[in-house]
C-alpha positions as CSV (number, residue, x, y, z in Angstrom):
1,X,-4.6,-2.8,5.7
2,X,-3.9,-7.0,5.7
3,X,-6.7,-8.2,3.3
4,X,-8.5,-5.4,3.4
5,X,-6.0,-4.3,0.2
6,X,-7.7,-7.4,-1.4
7,X,-10.5,-5.1,-0.6
8,X,-10.1,-2.5,-2.5
9,X,-7.7,-3.6,-5.0
10,X,-11.3,-5.6,-6.3
11,X,-13.3,-2.4,-6.4
12,X,-10.1,-0.1,-7.7
13,X,-10.7,-2.1,-11.1
14,X,-13.1,0.2,-11.8
15,X,-13.7,4.2,-11.4
16,X,-15.8,4.0,-8.7
17,X,-13.3,5.2,-5.8
18,X,-11.0,8.3,-6.6
19,X,-7.1,6.4,-5.2
20,X,-6.2,3.9,-2.6
21,X,-3.5,3.3,-0.7
22,X,-2.9,-0.4,0.4
23,X,-0.5,-0.9,3.7
24,X,0.8,-4.1,4.2
25,X,-1.1,-5.7,1.5
26,X,-2.1,-9.5,1.8
27,X,-4.0,-11.6,-1.3
28,X,-3.1,-9.2,-3.4
29,X,-2.1,-10.5,-6.2
30,X,0.1,-9.4,-10.1
31,X,-3.7,-9.7,-11.8
32,X,-4.8,-7.7,-9.4
33,X,-2.6,-5.0,-9.3
34,X,-3.0,-5.3,-13.5
35,X,-6.0,-4.2,-13.3
36,X,-6.3,-1.5,-11.3
37,X,-7.6,2.1,-12.4
38,X,-7.1,4.3,-9.8
39,X,-3.9,6.4,-8.1
40,X,-2.5,4.0,-5.7
41,X,0.0,4.0,-3.0
42,X,1.1,0.5,-1.9
43,X,3.0,1.0,1.7
44,X,4.7,-2.1,2.8
45,X,7.2,-4.1,4.2
46,X,10.7,-5.4,4.3
47,X,9.8,-8.3,6.5
48,X,6.6,-9.2,5.5
49,X,6.4,-12.5,4.8
50,X,3.0,-12.2,3.4
51,X,3.6,-9.4,1.2
52,X,7.4,-9.6,0.6
53,X,10.0,-6.9,-0.7
54,X,10.2,-8.8,-4.4
55,X,6.5,-9.1,-4.5
56,X,5.8,-5.7,-4.1
57,X,8.6,-4.7,-6.9
58,X,6.8,-7.0,-9.3
59,X,3.6,-4.4,-8.5
60,X,5.9,-1.8,-8.7
61,X,7.1,-2.9,-12.3
62,X,3.6,-3.6,-13.6
63,X,1.8,-0.2,-12.4
64,X,5.3,1.7,-13.9
65,X,3.3,0.1,-17.6
66,X,0.4,2.0,-16.9
67,X,1.3,5.7,-17.3
68,X,-2.8,6.6,-16.6
69,X,-2.8,5.2,-13.3
70,X,-0.9,7.0,-10.7
71,X,1.2,4.8,-8.2
72,X,3.4,4.6,-5.6
73,X,5.5,2.1,-3.7
74,X,7.5,2.2,-0.5
75,X,9.3,-0.7,1.4
76,X,9.7,0.5,5.1
77,X,13.1,-1.2,6.2
78,X,12.8,-3.3,9.8
79,X,9.4,-3.5,10.1
80,X,7.2,-6.4,9.6
81,X,3.7,-7.1,8.3
82,X,0.9,-5.4,10.2
83,X,3.1,-2.7,11.7
84,X,1.1,0.0,11.2
85,X,-1.6,-1.2,13.5
86,X,0.5,-3.7,15.4
87,X,3.0,-2.2,17.8
88,X,4.5,-1.5,20.6
89,X,3.6,1.9,21.7
90,X,7.1,1.9,24.1
91,X,9.3,1.4,21.2
92,X,9.9,5.1,19.5
93,X,11.2,3.2,16.5
94,X,7.8,1.1,15.4
95,X,6.4,3.9,16.7
96,X,8.0,6.5,14.2
97,X,7.9,3.6,11.8
98,X,3.7,3.3,11.8
99,X,3.7,7.2,12.1
100,X,5.8,7.9,8.9
101,X,2.8,5.0,7.1
102,X,-0.1,7.3,8.4
103,X,2.0,10.6,6.9
104,X,2.4,9.2,3.4
105,X,-1.1,7.1,3.1
106,X,-2.6,10.3,4.1
107,X,-0.6,12.3,2.1
108,X,-1.7,10.6,-0.7
109,X,-5.5,10.6,0.0
110,X,-5.8,14.5,0.4
111,X,-3.9,14.5,-3.3
112,X,-7.3,13.0,-4.6
113,X,-10.1,12.9,-1.6
114,X,-11.8,16.1,-1.7
115,X,-15.1,17.0,0.5
């Protein structure tokens, strides 16, 4: 999440991880994505100024040229950077969006990470 996306992105440039999920990543570049070697899911926010949808679409475009790397990119509408962690629990829509992102994250990781 956030700057942690940069960290897992760096680690995913090798085969040390089985899969990664970036939620509202920050400081991740197109060049970082070009070097990813493991399955990656990127969950972004429509209103994110740190990793705007245009950048996430560039990530998706790069990943589409790498058939050896399974990938999934989703942009959540109406949410801002940090929406999966910092939300008003009294706001039903905010809770629903965060829960939806958590579901995508768990589904992705359970697909690739077996105990």
